PDB file with SEQRES, HELIX, SHEET and CRYST1 records, atoms N, CA, C and O in Angstrom:
SEQRES   1 A   86  MET LEU LYS LEU ASN GLN TYR ASN ILE VAL VAL LEU THR          
SEQRES   2 A   86  GLU ALA ASP PHE GLU THR GLN ILE VAL TYR ASN GLU TYR          
SEQRES   3 A   86  CYS ARG LYS HIS LYS ILE PHE PHE ILE SER CYS ASP VAL          
SEQRES   4 A   86  ARG GLY VAL TRP SER TYR VAL PHE ASN ASP PHE GLY GLU          
SEQRES   5 A   86  SER PHE GLU VAL THR ASP LYS ASP GLY VAL ASP PRO VAL          
SEQRES   6 A   86  GLU TYR PHE ILE GLN ASN ILE THR ASN GLU GLU GLN ALA          
SEQRES   7 A   86  LEU VAL THR LEU LEU ASP LYS THR                              
HELIX    1 AA1 PHE A   17  LYS A   29  1                                  13    
SHEET    1 AA1 3 ILE A   9  THR A  13  0                                        
SHEET    2 AA1 3 PHE A  33  ARG A  40  1                                        
SHEET    3 AA1 3 TRP A  43  ASP A  49 -1                                        
SHEET    1 AA2 2 ILE A  69  ILE A  72  0                                        
SHEET    2 AA2 2 VAL A  80  LEU A  82 -1                                        
CRYST1    1.000    1.000    1.000  90.00  90.00  90.00 P 1           1          
ATOM      1  N   MET A   1     149.790 -43.010 136.490  1.00  0.00           N  
ATOM      2  CA  MET A   1     150.556 -42.985 135.250  1.00  0.00           C  
ATOM      3  C   MET A   1     152.026 -43.228 135.586  1.00  0.00           C  
ATOM      4  O   MET A   1     152.524 -42.772 136.615  1.00  0.00           O  
ATOM      5  N   LEU A   2     152.695 -43.938 134.719  1.00  0.00           N  
ATOM      6  CA  LEU A   2     154.113 -44.203 134.913  1.00  0.00           C  
ATOM      7  C   LEU A   2     154.896 -42.898 134.954  1.00  0.00           C  
ATOM      8  O   LEU A   2     154.436 -41.874 134.449  1.00  0.00           O  
ATOM      9  N   LYS A   3     156.062 -42.937 135.547  1.00  0.00           N  
ATOM     10  CA  LYS A   3     156.925 -41.752 135.562  1.00  0.00           C  
ATOM     11  C   LYS A   3     157.616 -41.659 134.206  1.00  0.00           C  
ATOM     12  O   LYS A   3     158.607 -42.341 133.945  1.00  0.00           O  
ATOM     13  N   LEU A   4     157.081 -40.817 133.369  1.00  0.00           N  
ATOM     14  CA  LEU A   4     157.575 -40.707 132.003  1.00  0.00           C  
ATOM     15  C   LEU A   4     158.611 -39.617 131.826  1.00  0.00           C  
ATOM     16  O   LEU A   4     159.190 -39.492 130.747  1.00  0.00           O  
ATOM     17  N   ASN A   5     158.858 -38.828 132.852  1.00  0.00           N  
ATOM     18  CA  ASN A   5     159.772 -37.691 132.725  1.00  0.00           C  
ATOM     19  C   ASN A   5     161.194 -38.088 132.383  1.00  0.00           C  
ATOM     20  O   ASN A   5     161.979 -37.247 131.944  1.00  0.00           O  
ATOM     21  N   GLN A   6     161.541 -39.346 132.574  1.00  0.00           N  
ATOM     22  CA  GLN A   6     162.896 -39.789 132.256  1.00  0.00           C  
ATOM     23  C   GLN A   6     163.096 -40.047 130.757  1.00  0.00           C  
ATOM     24  O   GLN A   6     164.213 -40.308 130.309  1.00  0.00           O  
ATOM     25  N   TYR A   7     162.004 -39.971 129.990  1.00  0.00           N  
ATOM     26  CA  TYR A   7     162.055 -40.248 128.560  1.00  0.00           C  
ATOM     27  C   TYR A   7     161.871 -38.965 127.754  1.00  0.00           C  
ATOM     28  O   TYR A   7     161.274 -37.998 128.227  1.00  0.00           O  
ATOM     29  N   ASN A   8     162.393 -38.975 126.533  1.00  0.00           N  
ATOM     30  CA  ASN A   8     162.166 -37.824 125.657  1.00  0.00           C  
ATOM     31  C   ASN A   8     161.137 -38.129 124.574  1.00  0.00           C  
ATOM     32  O   ASN A   8     160.747 -37.237 123.821  1.00  0.00           O  
ATOM     33  N   ILE A   9     160.691 -39.391 124.489  1.00  0.00           N  
ATOM     34  CA  ILE A   9     159.622 -39.761 123.567  1.00  0.00           C  
ATOM     35  C   ILE A   9     158.836 -40.928 124.155  1.00  0.00           C  
ATOM     36  O   ILE A   9     159.401 -41.828 124.777  1.00  0.00           O  
ATOM     37  N   VAL A  10     157.523 -40.893 123.947  1.00  0.00           N  
ATOM     38  CA  VAL A  10     156.640 -41.973 124.382  1.00  0.00           C  
ATOM     39  C   VAL A  10     155.906 -42.478 123.153  1.00  0.00           C  
ATOM     40  O   VAL A  10     155.363 -41.686 122.383  1.00  0.00           O  
ATOM     41  N   VAL A  11     155.886 -43.804 122.963  1.00  0.00           N  
ATOM     42  CA  VAL A  11     155.136 -44.430 121.885  1.00  0.00           C  
ATOM     43  C   VAL A  11     154.047 -45.275 122.529  1.00  0.00           C  
ATOM     44  O   VAL A  11     154.329 -46.188 123.306  1.00  0.00           O  
ATOM     45  N   LEU A  12     152.799 -44.959 122.197  1.00  0.00           N  
ATOM     46  CA  LEU A  12     151.641 -45.620 122.794  1.00  0.00           C  
ATOM     47  C   LEU A  12     150.926 -46.423 121.717  1.00  0.00           C  
ATOM     48  O   LEU A  12     150.655 -45.908 120.633  1.00  0.00           O  
ATOM     49  N   THR A  13     150.618 -47.691 122.012  1.00  0.00           N  
ATOM     50  CA  THR A  13     149.882 -48.535 121.071  1.00  0.00           C  
ATOM     51  C   THR A  13     148.722 -49.201 121.793  1.00  0.00           C  
ATOM     52  O   THR A  13     148.713 -49.312 123.019  1.00  0.00           O  
ATOM     53  N   GLU A  14     147.747 -49.640 121.011  1.00  0.00           N  
ATOM     54  CA  GLU A  14     146.606 -50.401 121.514  1.00  0.00           C  
ATOM     55  C   GLU A  14     145.900 -49.693 122.673  1.00  0.00           C  
ATOM     56  O   GLU A  14     145.550 -50.326 123.668  1.00  0.00           O  
ATOM     57  N   ALA A  15     145.695 -48.393 122.544  1.00  0.00           N  
ATOM     58  CA  ALA A  15     145.043 -47.604 123.590  1.00  0.00           C  
ATOM     59  C   ALA A  15     143.775 -46.975 123.048  1.00  0.00           C  
ATOM     60  O   ALA A  15     143.713 -46.592 121.880  1.00  0.00           O  
ATOM     61  N   ASP A  16     142.763 -46.870 123.898  1.00  0.00           N  
ATOM     62  CA  ASP A  16     141.540 -46.199 123.466  1.00  0.00           C  
ATOM     63  C   ASP A  16     141.798 -44.697 123.357  1.00  0.00           C  
ATOM     64  O   ASP A  16     142.813 -44.189 123.832  1.00  0.00           O  
ATOM     65  N   PHE A  17     140.857 -44.001 122.720  1.00  0.00           N  
ATOM     66  CA  PHE A  17     141.036 -42.582 122.420  1.00  0.00           C  
ATOM     67  C   PHE A  17     141.228 -41.743 123.681  1.00  0.00           C  
ATOM     68  O   PHE A  17     142.075 -40.851 123.702  1.00  0.00           O  
ATOM     69  N   GLU A  18     140.462 -42.014 124.720  1.00  0.00           N  
ATOM     70  CA  GLU A  18     140.568 -41.240 125.965  1.00  0.00           C  
ATOM     71  C   GLU A  18     141.954 -41.393 126.592  1.00  0.00           C  
ATOM     72  O   GLU A  18     142.515 -40.422 127.099  1.00  0.00           O  
ATOM     73  N   THR A  19     142.503 -42.596 126.559  1.00  0.00           N  
ATOM     74  CA  THR A  19     143.848 -42.837 127.103  1.00  0.00           C  
ATOM     75  C   THR A  19     144.893 -42.098 126.276  1.00  0.00           C  
ATOM     76  O   THR A  19     145.841 -41.540 126.828  1.00  0.00           O  
ATOM     77  N   GLN A  20     144.726 -42.092 124.959  1.00  0.00           N  
ATOM     78  CA  GLN A  20     145.655 -41.369 124.092  1.00  0.00           C  
ATOM     79  C   GLN A  20     145.673 -39.884 124.443  1.00  0.00           C  
ATOM     80  O   GLN A  20     146.736 -39.265 124.478  1.00  0.00           O  
ATOM     81  N   ILE A  21     144.506 -39.319 124.698  1.00  0.00           N  
ATOM     82  CA  ILE A  21     144.421 -37.896 125.041  1.00  0.00           C  
ATOM     83  C   ILE A  21     145.140 -37.620 126.355  1.00  0.00           C  
ATOM     84  O   ILE A  21     145.890 -36.649 126.459  1.00  0.00           O  
ATOM     85  N   VAL A  22     144.919 -38.465 127.359  1.00  0.00           N  
ATOM     86  CA  VAL A  22     145.564 -38.272 128.662  1.00  0.00           C  
ATOM     87  C   VAL A  22     147.087 -38.300 128.516  1.00  0.00           C  
ATOM     88  O   VAL A  22     147.774 -37.426 129.044  1.00  0.00           O  
ATOM     89  N   TYR A  23     147.614 -39.291 127.807  1.00  0.00           N  
ATOM     90  CA  TYR A  23     149.061 -39.408 127.645  1.00  0.00           C  
ATOM     91  C   TYR A  23     149.615 -38.271 126.791  1.00  0.00           C  
ATOM     92  O   TYR A  23     150.684 -37.738 127.090  1.00  0.00           O  
ATOM     93  N   ASN A  24     148.901 -37.895 125.734  1.00  0.00           N  
ATOM     94  CA  ASN A  24     149.378 -36.808 124.891  1.00  0.00           C  
ATOM     95  C   ASN A  24     149.438 -35.494 125.662  1.00  0.00           C  
ATOM     96  O   ASN A  24     150.416 -34.755 125.542  1.00  0.00           O  
ATOM     97  N   GLU A  25     148.410 -35.191 126.451  1.00  0.00           N  
ATOM     98  CA  GLU A  25     148.410 -33.958 127.238  1.00  0.00           C  
ATOM     99  C   GLU A  25     149.550 -33.965 128.266  1.00  0.00           C  
ATOM    100  O   GLU A  25     150.210 -32.946 128.471  1.00  0.00           O  
ATOM    101  N   TYR A  26     149.775 -35.100 128.900  1.00  0.00           N  
ATOM    102  CA  TYR A  26     150.877 -35.211 129.859  1.00  0.00           C  
ATOM    103  C   TYR A  26     152.220 -34.971 129.155  1.00  0.00           C  
ATOM    104  O   TYR A  26     153.055 -34.202 129.630  1.00  0.00           O  
ATOM    105  N   CYS A  27     152.405 -35.638 128.027  1.00  0.00           N  
ATOM    106  CA  CYS A  27     153.670 -35.500 127.299  1.00  0.00           C  
ATOM    107  C   CYS A  27     153.883 -34.062 126.822  1.00  0.00           C  
ATOM    108  O   CYS A  27     154.987 -33.527 126.932  1.00  0.00           O  
ATOM    109  N   ARG A  28     152.843 -33.448 126.302  1.00  0.00           N  
ATOM    110  CA  ARG A  28     152.976 -32.066 125.819  1.00  0.00           C  
ATOM    111  C   ARG A  28     153.354 -31.139 126.969  1.00  0.00           C  
ATOM    112  O   ARG A  28     154.222 -30.279 126.819  1.00  0.00           O  
ATOM    113  N   LYS A  29     152.700 -31.315 128.122  1.00  0.00           N  
ATOM    114  CA  LYS A  29     152.979 -30.477 129.296  1.00  0.00           C  
ATOM    115  C   LYS A  29     154.427 -30.616 129.748  1.00  0.00           C  
ATOM    116  O   LYS A  29     155.030 -29.648 130.210  1.00  0.00           O  
ATOM    117  N   HIS A  30     154.989 -31.819 129.615  1.00  0.00           N  
ATOM    118  CA  HIS A  30     156.350 -32.084 130.082  1.00  0.00           C  
ATOM    119  C   HIS A  30     157.384 -32.093 128.945  1.00  0.00           C  
ATOM    120  O   HIS A  30     158.515 -32.545 129.124  1.00  0.00           O  
ATOM    121  N   LYS A  31     156.971 -31.581 127.766  1.00  0.00           N  
ATOM    122  CA  LYS A  31     157.867 -31.464 126.611  1.00  0.00           C  
ATOM    123  C   LYS A  31     158.488 -32.805 126.210  1.00  0.00           C  
ATOM    124  O   LYS A  31     159.679 -32.900 125.916  1.00  0.00           O  
ATOM    125  N   ILE A  32     157.641 -33.832 126.208  1.00  0.00           N  
ATOM    126  CA  ILE A  32     158.033 -35.173 125.775  1.00  0.00           C  
ATOM    127  C   ILE A  32     157.358 -35.422 124.427  1.00  0.00           C  
ATOM    128  O   ILE A  32     156.155 -35.201 124.289  1.00  0.00           O  
ATOM    129  N   PHE A  33     158.117 -35.876 123.439  1.00  0.00           N  
ATOM    130  CA  PHE A  33     157.520 -36.210 122.150  1.00  0.00           C  
ATOM    131  C   PHE A  33     156.561 -37.379 122.335  1.00  0.00           C  
ATOM    132  O   PHE A  33     156.772 -38.238 123.191  1.00  0.00           O  
ATOM    133  N   PHE A  34     155.495 -37.402 121.518  1.00  0.00           N  
ATOM    134  CA  PHE A  34     154.456 -38.409 121.678  1.00  0.00           C  
ATOM    135  C   PHE A  34     154.062 -38.991 120.328  1.00  0.00           C  
ATOM    136  O   PHE A  34     153.829 -38.257 119.368  1.00  0.00           O  
ATOM    137  N   ILE A  35     153.991 -40.321 120.262  1.00  0.00           N  
ATOM    138  CA  ILE A  35     153.500 -41.019 119.080  1.00  0.00           C  
ATOM    139  C   ILE A  35     152.472 -42.040 119.552  1.00  0.00           C  
ATOM    140  O   ILE A  35     152.725 -42.810 120.478  1.00  0.00           O  
ATOM    141  N   SER A  36     151.318 -42.037 118.905  1.00  0.00           N  
ATOM    142  CA  SER A  36     150.305 -43.047 119.168  1.00  0.00           C  
ATOM    143  C   SER A  36     150.001 -43.743 117.850  1.00  0.00           C  
ATOM    144  O   SER A  36     149.783 -43.084 116.834  1.00  0.00           O  
ATOM    145  N   CYS A  37     149.987 -45.083 117.863  1.00  0.00           N  
ATOM    146  CA  CYS A  37     149.742 -45.814 116.626  1.00  0.00           C  
ATOM    147  C   CYS A  37     149.057 -47.140 116.930  1.00  0.00           C  
ATOM    148  O   CYS A  37     149.129 -47.660 118.043  1.00  0.00           O  
ATOM    149  N   ASP A  38     148.396 -47.666 115.917  1.00  0.00           N  
ATOM    150  CA  ASP A  38     147.722 -48.950 116.068  1.00  0.00           C  
ATOM    151  C   ASP A  38     147.407 -49.509 114.692  1.00  0.00           C  
ATOM    152  O   ASP A  38     147.347 -48.775 113.705  1.00  0.00           O  
ATOM    153  N   VAL A  39     147.209 -50.807 114.642  1.00  0.00           N  
ATOM    154  CA  VAL A  39     146.796 -51.500 113.432  1.00  0.00           C  
ATOM    155  C   VAL A  39     145.535 -52.266 113.772  1.00  0.00           C  
ATOM    156  O   VAL A  39     145.483 -53.004 114.755  1.00  0.00           O  
ATOM    157  N   ARG A  40     144.523 -52.082 112.946  1.00  0.00           N  
ATOM    158  CA  ARG A  40     143.248 -52.785 113.131  1.00  0.00           C  
ATOM    159  C   ARG A  40     142.876 -53.424 111.808  1.00  0.00           C  
ATOM    160  O   ARG A  40     142.234 -52.805 110.960  1.00  0.00           O  
ATOM    161  N   GLY A  41     143.287 -54.669 111.644  1.00  0.00           N  
ATOM    162  CA  GLY A  41     143.046 -55.348 110.366  1.00  0.00           C  
ATOM    163  C   GLY A  41     143.880 -54.713 109.282  1.00  0.00           C  
ATOM    164  O   GLY A  41     145.098 -54.596 109.417  1.00  0.00           O  
ATOM    165  N   VAL A  42     143.235 -54.301 108.208  1.00  0.00           N  
ATOM    166  CA  VAL A  42     143.968 -53.669 107.105  1.00  0.00           C  
ATOM    167  C   VAL A  42     144.126 -52.172 107.316  1.00  0.00           C  
ATOM    168  O   VAL A  42     144.800 -51.513 106.523  1.00  0.00           O  
ATOM    169  N   TRP A  43     143.529 -51.618 108.356  1.00  0.00           N  
ATOM    170  CA  TRP A  43     143.604 -50.185 108.634  1.00  0.00           C  
ATOM    171  C   TRP A  43     144.636 -49.920 109.720  1.00  0.00           C  
ATOM    172  O   TRP A  43     144.818 -50.726 110.633  1.00  0.00           O  
ATOM    173  N   SER A  44     145.288 -48.810 109.611  1.00  0.00           N  
ATOM    174  CA  SER A  44     146.256 -48.412 110.629  1.00  0.00           C  
ATOM    175  C   SER A  44     146.280 -46.894 110.728  1.00  0.00           C  
ATOM    176  O   SER A  44     145.768 -46.190 109.858  1.00  0.00           O  
ATOM    177  N   TYR A  45     146.887 -46.401 111.812  1.00  0.00           N  
ATOM    178  CA  TYR A  45     147.044 -44.958 111.948  1.00  0.00           C  
ATOM    179  C   TYR A  45     148.277 -44.666 112.791  1.00  0.00           C  
ATOM    180  O   TYR A  45     148.733 -45.490 113.584  1.00  0.00           O  
ATOM    181  N   VAL A  46     148.792 -43.470 112.590  1.00  0.00           N  
ATOM    182  CA  VAL A  46     149.900 -42.955 113.395  1.00  0.00           C  
ATOM    183  C   VAL A  46     149.586 -41.498 113.698  1.00  0.00           C  
ATOM    184  O   VAL A  46     149.264 -40.726 112.795  1.00  0.00           O  
ATOM    185  N   PHE A  47     149.681 -41.123 114.972  1.00  0.00           N  
ATOM    186  CA  PHE A  47     149.525 -39.730 115.386  1.00  0.00           C  
ATOM    187  C   PHE A  47     150.830 -39.308 116.034  1.00  0.00           C  
ATOM    188  O   PHE A  47     151.325 -39.981 116.939  1.00  0.00           O  
ATOM    189  N   ASN A  48     151.392 -38.193 115.573  1.00  0.00           N  
ATOM    190  CA  ASN A  48     152.635 -37.660 116.130  1.00  0.00           C  
ATOM    191  C   ASN A  48     152.378 -36.292 116.732  1.00  0.00           C  
ATOM    192  O   ASN A  48     151.692 -35.465 116.132  1.00  0.00           O  
ATOM    193  N   ASP A  49     152.927 -36.051 117.916  1.00  0.00           N  
ATOM    194  CA  ASP A  49     152.903 -34.715 118.513  1.00  0.00           C  
ATOM    195  C   ASP A  49     154.308 -34.434 119.016  1.00  0.00           C  
ATOM    196  O   ASP A  49     154.739 -34.952 120.047  1.00  0.00           O  
ATOM    197  N   PHE A  50     155.005 -33.602 118.264  1.00  0.00           N  
ATOM    198  CA  PHE A  50     156.374 -33.249 118.622  1.00  0.00           C  
ATOM    199  C   PHE A  50     156.462 -31.819 119.132  1.00  0.00           C  
ATOM    200  O   PHE A  50     157.523 -31.198 119.067  1.00  0.00           O  
ATOM    201  N   GLY A  51     155.347 -31.294 119.640  1.00  0.00           N  
ATOM    202  CA  GLY A  51     155.332 -29.969 120.232  1.00  0.00           C  
ATOM    203  C   GLY A  51     154.899 -28.891 119.259  1.00  0.00           C  
ATOM    204  O   GLY A  51     154.838 -29.099 118.047  1.00  0.00           O  
ATOM    205  N   GLU A  52     154.600 -27.737 119.826  1.00  0.00           N  
ATOM    206  CA  GLU A  52     154.074 -26.616 119.028  1.00  0.00           C  
ATOM    207  C   GLU A  52     155.090 -26.064 118.041  1.00  0.00           C  
ATOM    208  O   GLU A  52     154.702 -25.533 117.000  1.00  0.00           O  
ATOM    209  N   SER A  53     156.368 -26.175 118.336  1.00  0.00           N  
ATOM    210  CA  SER A  53     157.372 -25.580 117.447  1.00  0.00           C  
ATOM    211  C   SER A  53     157.817 -26.529 116.337  1.00  0.00           C  
ATOM    212  O   SER A  53     158.622 -26.149 115.487  1.00  0.00           O  
ATOM    213  N   PHE A  54     157.302 -27.761 116.336  1.00  0.00           N  
ATOM    214  CA  PHE A  54     157.680 -28.719 115.294  1.00  0.00           C  
ATOM    215  C   PHE A  54     157.026 -28.329 113.976  1.00  0.00           C  
ATOM    216  O   PHE A  54     155.829 -28.047 113.930  1.00  0.00           O  
ATOM    217  N   GLU A  55     157.809 -28.313 112.910  1.00  0.00           N  
ATOM    218  CA  GLU A  55     157.303 -27.912 111.609  1.00  0.00           C  
ATOM    219  C   GLU A  55     157.667 -28.967 110.575  1.00  0.00           C  
ATOM    220  O   GLU A  55     158.813 -29.411 110.503  1.00  0.00           O  
ATOM    221  N   VAL A  56     156.696 -29.357 109.787  1.00  0.00           N  
ATOM    222  CA  VAL A  56     156.934 -30.289 108.684  1.00  0.00           C  
ATOM    223  C   VAL A  56     157.083 -29.467 107.419  1.00  0.00           C  
ATOM    224  O   VAL A  56     156.226 -28.639 107.109  1.00  0.00           O  
ATOM    225  N   THR A  57     158.147 -29.686 106.698  1.00  0.00           N  
ATOM    226  CA  THR A  57     158.346 -28.968 105.445  1.00  0.00           C  
ATOM    227  C   THR A  57     158.323 -29.956 104.293  1.00  0.00           C  
ATOM    228  O   THR A  57     158.727 -31.110 104.434  1.00  0.00           O  
ATOM    229  N   ASP A  58     157.853 -29.494 103.174  1.00  0.00           N  
ATOM    230  CA  ASP A  58     157.745 -30.320 101.984  1.00  0.00           C  
ATOM    231  C   ASP A  58     158.773 -29.825 100.982  1.00  0.00           C  
ATOM    232  O   ASP A  58     158.709 -28.681 100.532  1.00  0.00           O  
ATOM    233  N   LYS A  59     159.712 -30.678 100.635  1.00  0.00           N  
ATOM    234  CA  LYS A  59     160.816 -30.235  99.791  1.00  0.00           C  
ATOM    235  C   LYS A  59     160.423 -29.908  98.361  1.00  0.00           C  
ATOM    236  O   LYS A  59     161.101 -29.114  97.709  1.00  0.00           O  
ATOM    237  N   ASP A  60     159.325 -30.510  97.844  1.00  0.00           N  
ATOM    238  CA  ASP A  60     158.988 -30.256  96.450  1.00  0.00           C  
ATOM    239  C   ASP A  60     157.592 -29.654  96.246  1.00  0.00           C  
ATOM    240  O   ASP A  60     157.234 -29.332  95.113  1.00  0.00           O  
ATOM    241  N   GLY A  61     156.805 -29.496  97.298  1.00  0.00           N  
ATOM    242  CA  GLY A  61     155.498 -28.856  97.184  1.00  0.00           C  
ATOM    243  C   GLY A  61     154.417 -29.697  96.546  1.00  0.00           C  
ATOM    244  O   GLY A  61     153.306 -29.215  96.327  1.00  0.00           O  
ATOM    245  N   VAL A  62     154.721 -30.946  96.244  1.00  0.00           N  
ATOM    246  CA  VAL A  62     153.744 -31.829  95.616  1.00  0.00           C  
ATOM    247  C   VAL A  62     152.843 -32.416  96.710  1.00  0.00           C  
ATOM    248  O   VAL A  62     153.327 -32.877  97.744  1.00  0.00           O  
ATOM    249  N   ASP A  63     151.525 -32.390  96.467  1.00  0.00           N  
ATOM    250  CA  ASP A  63     150.587 -32.955  97.433  1.00  0.00           C  
ATOM    251  C   ASP A  63     150.841 -34.450  97.598  1.00  0.00           C  
ATOM    252  O   ASP A  63     151.173 -35.134  96.630  1.00  0.00           O  
ATOM    253  N   PRO A  64     150.685 -34.961  98.822  1.00  0.00           N  
ATOM    254  CA  PRO A  64     150.831 -36.406  99.020  1.00  0.00           C  
ATOM    255  C   PRO A  64     149.764 -37.165  98.227  1.00  0.00           C  
ATOM    256  O   PRO A  64     148.678 -36.647  97.964  1.00  0.00           O  
ATOM    257  N   VAL A  65     150.093 -38.379  97.860  1.00  0.00           N  
ATOM    258  CA  VAL A  65     149.193 -39.197  97.055  1.00  0.00           C  
ATOM    259  C   VAL A  65     148.630 -40.318  97.920  1.00  0.00           C  
ATOM    260  O   VAL A  65     149.345 -40.939  98.706  1.00  0.00           O  
ATOM    261  N   GLU A  66     147.328 -40.562  97.756  1.00  0.00           N  
ATOM    262  CA  GLU A  66     146.685 -41.685  98.436  1.00  0.00           C  
ATOM    263  C   GLU A  66     146.296 -42.721  97.404  1.00  0.00           C  
ATOM    264  O   GLU A  66     145.860 -42.382  96.304  1.00  0.00           O  
ATOM    265  N   TYR A  67     146.454 -43.984  97.760  1.00  0.00           N  
ATOM    266  CA  TYR A  67     146.038 -45.074  96.899  1.00  0.00           C  
ATOM    267  C   TYR A  67     145.193 -46.039  97.723  1.00  0.00           C  
ATOM    268  O   TYR A  67     145.445 -46.243  98.911  1.00  0.00           O  
ATOM    269  N   PHE A  68     144.205 -46.622  97.089  1.00  0.00           N  
ATOM    270  CA  PHE A  68     143.424 -47.681  97.703  1.00  0.00           C  
ATOM    271  C   PHE A  68     143.811 -48.982  97.017  1.00  0.00           C  
ATOM    272  O   PHE A  68     143.746 -49.093  95.793  1.00  0.00           O  
ATOM    273  N   ILE A  69     144.212 -49.957  97.805  1.00  0.00           N  
ATOM    274  CA  ILE A  69     144.658 -51.235  97.267  1.00  0.00           C  
ATOM    275  C   ILE A  69     143.447 -52.131  97.041  1.00  0.00           C  
ATOM    276  O   ILE A  69     142.629 -52.329  97.939  1.00  0.00           O  
ATOM    277  N   GLN A  70     143.346 -52.667  95.833  1.00  0.00           N  
ATOM    278  CA  GLN A  70     142.266 -53.581  95.506  1.00  0.00           C  
ATOM    279  C   GLN A  70     142.672 -55.016  95.797  1.00  0.00           C  
ATOM    280  O   GLN A  70     141.870 -55.805  96.297  1.00  0.00           O  
ATOM    281  N   ASN A  71     143.933 -55.359  95.481  1.00  0.00           N  
ATOM    282  CA  ASN A  71     144.354 -56.743  95.641  1.00  0.00           C  
ATOM    283  C   ASN A  71     145.878 -56.812  95.720  1.00  0.00           C  
ATOM    284  O   ASN A  71     146.587 -56.003  95.122  1.00  0.00           O  
ATOM    285  N   ILE A  72     146.362 -57.799  96.475  1.00  0.00           N  
ATOM    286  CA  ILE A  72     147.786 -58.121  96.510  1.00  0.00           C  
ATOM    287  C   ILE A  72     147.895 -59.630  96.323  1.00  0.00           C  
ATOM    288  O   ILE A  72     147.306 -60.393  97.087  1.00  0.00           O  
ATOM    289  N   THR A  73     148.642 -60.063  95.313  1.00  0.00           N  
ATOM    290  CA  THR A  73     148.791 -61.502  95.082  1.00  0.00           C  
ATOM    291  C   THR A  73     149.730 -62.098  96.111  1.00  0.00           C  
ATOM    292  O   THR A  73     150.535 -61.394  96.721  1.00  0.00           O  
ATOM    293  N   ASN A  74     149.617 -63.402  96.297  1.00  0.00           N  
ATOM    294  CA  ASN A  74     150.391 -64.103  97.317  1.00  0.00           C  
ATOM    295  C   ASN A  74     151.545 -64.857  96.658  1.00  0.00           C  
ATOM    296  O   ASN A  74     151.640 -66.080  96.760  1.00  0.00           O  
ATOM    297  N   GLU A  75     152.399 -64.129  95.996  1.00  0.00           N  
ATOM    298  CA  GLU A  75     153.549 -64.703  95.314  1.00  0.00           C  
ATOM    299  C   GLU A  75     154.820 -64.078  95.858  1.00  0.00           C  
ATOM    300  O   GLU A  75     154.767 -63.062  96.551  1.00  0.00           O  
ATOM    301  N   GLU A  76     155.961 -64.678  95.549  1.00  0.00           N  
ATOM    302  CA  GLU A  76     157.221 -64.102  96.017  1.00  0.00           C  
ATOM    303  C   GLU A  76     157.401 -62.685  95.494  1.00  0.00           C  
ATOM    304  O   GLU A  76     157.816 -61.796  96.237  1.00  0.00           O  
ATOM    305  N   GLN A  77     157.092 -62.469  94.216  1.00  0.00           N  
ATOM    306  CA  GLN A  77     157.096 -61.134  93.627  1.00  0.00           C  
ATOM    307  C   GLN A  77     155.624 -60.690  93.508  1.00  0.00           C  
ATOM    308  O   GLN A  77     155.020 -60.789  92.441  1.00  0.00           O  
ATOM    309  N   ALA A  78     155.072 -60.207  94.612  1.00  0.00           N  
ATOM    310  CA  ALA A  78     153.643 -59.891  94.668  1.00  0.00           C  
ATOM    311  C   ALA A  78     153.268 -58.796  93.686  1.00  0.00           C  
ATOM    312  O   ALA A  78     154.053 -57.885  93.421  1.00  0.00           O  
ATOM    313  N   LEU A  79     152.057 -58.897  93.150  1.00  0.00           N  
ATOM    314  CA  LEU A  79     151.510 -57.886  92.264  1.00  0.00           C  
ATOM    315  C   LEU A  79     150.441 -57.119  93.055  1.00  0.00           C  
ATOM    316  O   LEU A  79     149.497 -57.713  93.576  1.00  0.00           O  
ATOM    317  N   VAL A  80     150.600 -55.807  93.136  1.00  0.00           N  
ATOM    318  CA  VAL A  80     149.649 -54.956  93.853  1.00  0.00           C  
ATOM    319  C   VAL A  80     148.762 -54.273  92.822  1.00  0.00           C  
ATOM    320  O   VAL A  80     149.256 -53.612  91.909  1.00  0.00           O  
ATOM    321  N   THR A  81     147.442 -54.435  92.974  1.00  0.00           N  
ATOM    322  CA  THR A  81     146.482 -53.810  92.074  1.00  0.00           C  
ATOM    323  C   THR A  81     145.759 -52.710  92.850  1.00  0.00           C  
ATOM    324  O   THR A  81     145.268 -52.928  93.958  1.00  0.00           O  
ATOM    325  N   LEU A  82     145.708 -51.517  92.239  1.00  0.00           N  
ATOM    326  CA  LEU A  82     145.064 -50.374  92.871  1.00  0.00           C  
ATOM    327  C   LEU A  82     143.701 -50.130  92.284  1.00  0.00           C  
ATOM    328  O   LEU A  82     143.461 -50.450  91.119  1.00  0.00           O  
ATOM    329  N   LEU A  83     142.793 -49.564  93.075  1.00  0.00           N  
ATOM    330  CA  LEU A  83     141.493 -49.162  92.564  1.00  0.00           C  
ATOM    331  C   LEU A  83     141.687 -47.942  91.670  1.00  0.00           C  
ATOM    332  O   LEU A  83     142.479 -47.057  91.996  1.00  0.00           O  
ATOM    333  N   ASP A  84     140.990 -47.887  90.576  1.00  0.00           N  
ATOM    334  CA  ASP A  84     141.073 -46.752  89.656  1.00  0.00           C  
ATOM    335  C   ASP A  84     140.235 -45.590  90.175  1.00  0.00           C  
ATOM    336  O   ASP A  84     139.193 -45.791  90.799  1.00  0.00           O  
ATOM    337  N   LYS A  85     140.705 -44.364  89.906  1.00  0.00           N  
ATOM    338  CA  LYS A  85     139.950 -43.125  90.167  1.00  0.00           C  
ATOM    339  C   LYS A  85     139.510 -42.987  91.610  1.00  0.00           C  
ATOM    340  O   LYS A  85     138.419 -42.485  91.879  1.00  0.00           O  
ATOM    341  N   THR A  86     140.337 -43.422  92.533  1.00  0.00           N  
ATOM    342  CA  THR A  86     140.023 -43.228  93.956  1.00  0.00           C  
ATOM    343  C   THR A  86     141.189 -42.591  94.643  1.00  0.00           C  
ATOM    344  O   THR A  86     141.136 -42.340  95.846  1.00  0.00           O  
TER     345      THR A  86                                                      
END                                                                             
């Protein structure tokens, strides 16, 4: 593994799950922030590990909203259509 101790954050992309675990455990042990992300077609993900003391707070208490995109037109001012009731 590369000498990562000189960094305070590591961003890992295009890695299999086992590799992500190895790097995340190393970073956590050495108090290095860790982000793993990838894009696979229309799907993507981001995993953040900023240590045990990192806390996310929600300023308004409203649950996050998820939308499923049905269509996006190919125009300069694109029209995004969402699936209903999903």
